[in-house]
Steps between C-alpha positions, in 0.01 A plus 500: 500500500628840396516794729286809453567875542305821497659729243234783471216648681217758485194609699230761510415652841229323695194709541218668310568516118300635210682269258322184391622157594688441176685836517606427865644163391663628191666795706663254739606248244655776279688628800640145570619455150657833488672434846640186350604681171340208320347488151146338490624242270712346763193412722357155445206499735284734705289410806262751668339461838149639531195405690195733432547652144214290355266577794573871552646621166320261252850427359631154457777376264708761697854338458491477112356850474776647726755299318395650160494850648865486615630323183529155623418313190447135416558368853331300769280732712281402774300646796521317833231527764537412866324776668731708704791270408442540119833657418701296756368205305603647177847555632524150615390347184736715290794401734419140454491521122835679486653251738373204282653657198184575307577882487800727552327827553146557641304804602280479798248756611209557719209752474167593659257792454266514800415863620242603248216270593254498792579334822227249440650395172855491622399273791319273278800459275734429781257249641532289194822379641309318776317167456177584325349175638574584872649829618337699248164351576552559863582881429854476647712780340884510532479766760276263691735218458787711629277624787458122593863456476574803717253395765640157518864623512418733797334200686766244424807733594336745741629803326364852518280618210673837518838342449398349162431848384866575523559326177264757325669794667854361390404442135339838468815649639705309247293618215563857575816497293385265239376687181348179367265486803137602513505657851740754627359585832595367839260352750495396868378197675210717629419595146482128399279408800264781447463454109185369358409135594528263203488138629537467869763536642654648175470876452554697179864577546563133562387426129701555195351756241406414153732652244572516129854423377747268296842367552719298269849323492717352234632154582794332337701175528814550707711414201325757293465792772856626479446585139208726605629654830818507707300479818220242489302408816487129542173300556625256755165314534123526430210286630129485431288294741121456584321495826160481646204620304307674775479576868304182581788285353761633750621296791683803630350831368819694607725293262520492127611170387567641136751763644684240719538238223607762250749650746657156577532438123686823429724476803601149395549591147722807597670314771398788734338543841262775601777660683696550177226728355582870524178671379148386445196622290215288626132487440352734768155517365389571858706600805458164664603320180854649520523359854385152392704502177826588688447188722398273212817615308711397806626841613333471842341206704119460483339777717814719511435705184306765676764540780754520228324794327455686821864455598616651169649179352318556172606856456721602206795507740372200708596128516300414205355790291155425379320705234730798488306598191186553721364179382148434381365698788665818386646458151157363398378169365434498110430127539663374172792726529591437861732206461734658233467831698654330800779360283571851364540633855740217606710578180535854615625375836749275355627778268536733796240747348203474730357816673487283812821332448595200714856468598699296238240241421613192311186284519146617453173310520148575347173328615186524291182334637171446329145422607439369851851389524425271198800578286849632589812595305837579650821630330850537641718751326870553559848629394 
């Protein structure tokens, strides 16, 4: 199996855009190709992560349309869908195909347009990631699912509800310096606790915002990458695993099997331990999700994620910096773009170019989760 490297990258800011979904995607892909100084004729395949374009924009066949717009002619082009993990899956698939020798150079992107529809329509679209025969019929939304998760976590580990809000405060603070983030205002724990109730015990500021945006990277086989750039970022490992299909299927509602199994796979592939990771962008769709994810990824023992956050261990200058970009909670969550957006942020960290730069990182990890913990992708990048 061949090694894989990232040789180019591009992104739009995450937020509210007037551009349509195709324009957002073409902007990010064009930036990535320009960053790699690569002619479109060198690209052999294009994978685009997206979840709601058909439901919200009435636009399918998105990958071939974007490919044609940016001059990627006569190639394999495919949209991948895995709810919030859509572009993480696209990245994993592209890496696998390069490693297997099918392609030498592949562009991977992610895109979503979410902010110009009603809350009702937006909620209905996101709910399509839940099992239509069970959770959808019961009326359980994803905020509702994570409300259950949060309540169970507080009960199991006897933590203070206010302490979980420290995650939202930290990530909003991290977003202040990030021009790609949707929010640029600080908040306090009091602000979180007094914000609008969403799904008990979660409040508005515990929940990630919808956003529009796109991100893209150019991947190349390690033996090809030096002909494109003198400073490629290595993809040390990727994994894509499935988990439970709904809350009623969990033995332990505070643990996501998909994350744990994907984490074990990437650590084994890269011959690393959690302690070797220097910086993390993980799927903090809710404040309590960051806590649980940090434990499932092996950074802290079960039940210790909240204490780690309140002790400052996950700050930019902490023991294991988590979401220095601001995360989904503050950078925003344009669902199909989130996975590649995380990879973009880690690339900046490894290049020493991030606005919230971690001290000399060598290993970065991204964690992209979809549905009710139903699918997970994890990637490990390094120098």
